[in-house]
Steps between C-alpha positions, in 0.01 A plus 500: 500500500166380629457235231753261328402651168682816608815288536470364143463836330803588279705210643466236228529539114176426321287528813249789480310592821201736438372662809129479575277784607737609784275405777657352813558124447395517134655230273714561196498332156810302435597411156814296397606596141158622411169323471409202288121503488221754442233316694669267750711603801855622436603499869803283575487196726606573865679232699577558863741267669418230246118547526316633196254775601184580306498833311138547610637597845263573778184709479580866589867472425687616194704175429649214684821697547333749733459226760882473555708719721779639278745471798450115497618462140847375437516492121298526176559272199329583174465228238357544147455286185632147481669509848164584667280255302759219537454504878139607547330414172230701312425696819816687465438625143511859634818447703562408859602708799654273758522659853720351776436626847760532770571202728732403782850382412680191627788731579301712739599489859288362784464851633192660317570798282236774512450746217250791504449803282241780486420723205287805475421693174286777360329505155363808329346572158772674294259685269135602475287566197501868413146623535318829548478660838175631632593865408595388149178316456301807598702713270435268207131481579479876524655527152264238368186688625643833380537633854133430591536381860129463531514218250379170635825321395715747678281506816526122520868538577633505858732729678769258610838414363527119545770280358321173501816303415665612814194412699509133400880436516717485815858449604508124537692335780636144491649298772672154481653288775673159459665274754663159446664239715744247355707231663605135487383247756747211553326158523769257593852490371420536130130586467412868479184704445553847356201721536363850421199681646398835367215736534416818312245782521420768242257787527483699182274800422425603150516859372125480430325565830352198693711252306707269717657151500612321821676165474652263757722198402646216697741237353657189650774308327645179652779304317593182696820332393480134607676161451846648473411748220320229300153645563411871459140610576360838413185617691347826420189672642379848416215700625360825369211727596419815311248764565439745211279804486421593136441872436245617236735554202224676320590808711820541295312584182225693674750724676618633157154563377329633812394859542792688676263784601314269742613463851588165673266566784148612450239529776225419242687207339494129569611454868661839484696452178442625149407235246 
């Protein structure tokens, strides 16, 4: 799961997660018990560690959830109707998704605990659109011109058998690595400071060639417990850097319509390729 929206899918009643275009890092539409407006936004309000996040997100990113490392999430809480508006007002008319991230515990030992994981995966298109091969196209054209191979339409065909869909898609590789450090610093006899430091890295290729998403995250959580347990302070800092390469999705439709009798490489084409 490279995005928290993947963790929500199918886990909560009334929450529908609709996948986007399938590109690496693409956002998903989240609806809690359906939409309420034809013109206004139907996206739920997102609250991360008590801080409401704008649904506009960051330019170039699908939605604000894509900025969070799923490995840093401790729990999801979904609110709807009166329970949501009673707490957050009219902003929560479409529901609220409350996300709590992992923190250090007062029961952690002074010896730091290190956790690390690495995941690799492969993605492939399960099906392709059934289209004519180059040979089938030539047979169809030969029937259309009544066997006249000197016809201009028939002579315009090439001699290749190119499956353009398989030329634009690839076996996509994804890698994810996460590491976290948790502990509890003793400050005097009764004062403590639980902490958690985590970092994550994701490199995800899309099945459409040239598409890629690379994301690095860093999170710091400090929870000092002072004055004999009378004062608890929560300090959170999160950093995120994402580098996305967006493929030309028009190639998906063009690969279905393009002439299968033409070769991929053509000495007389544009930079050596047929176009």
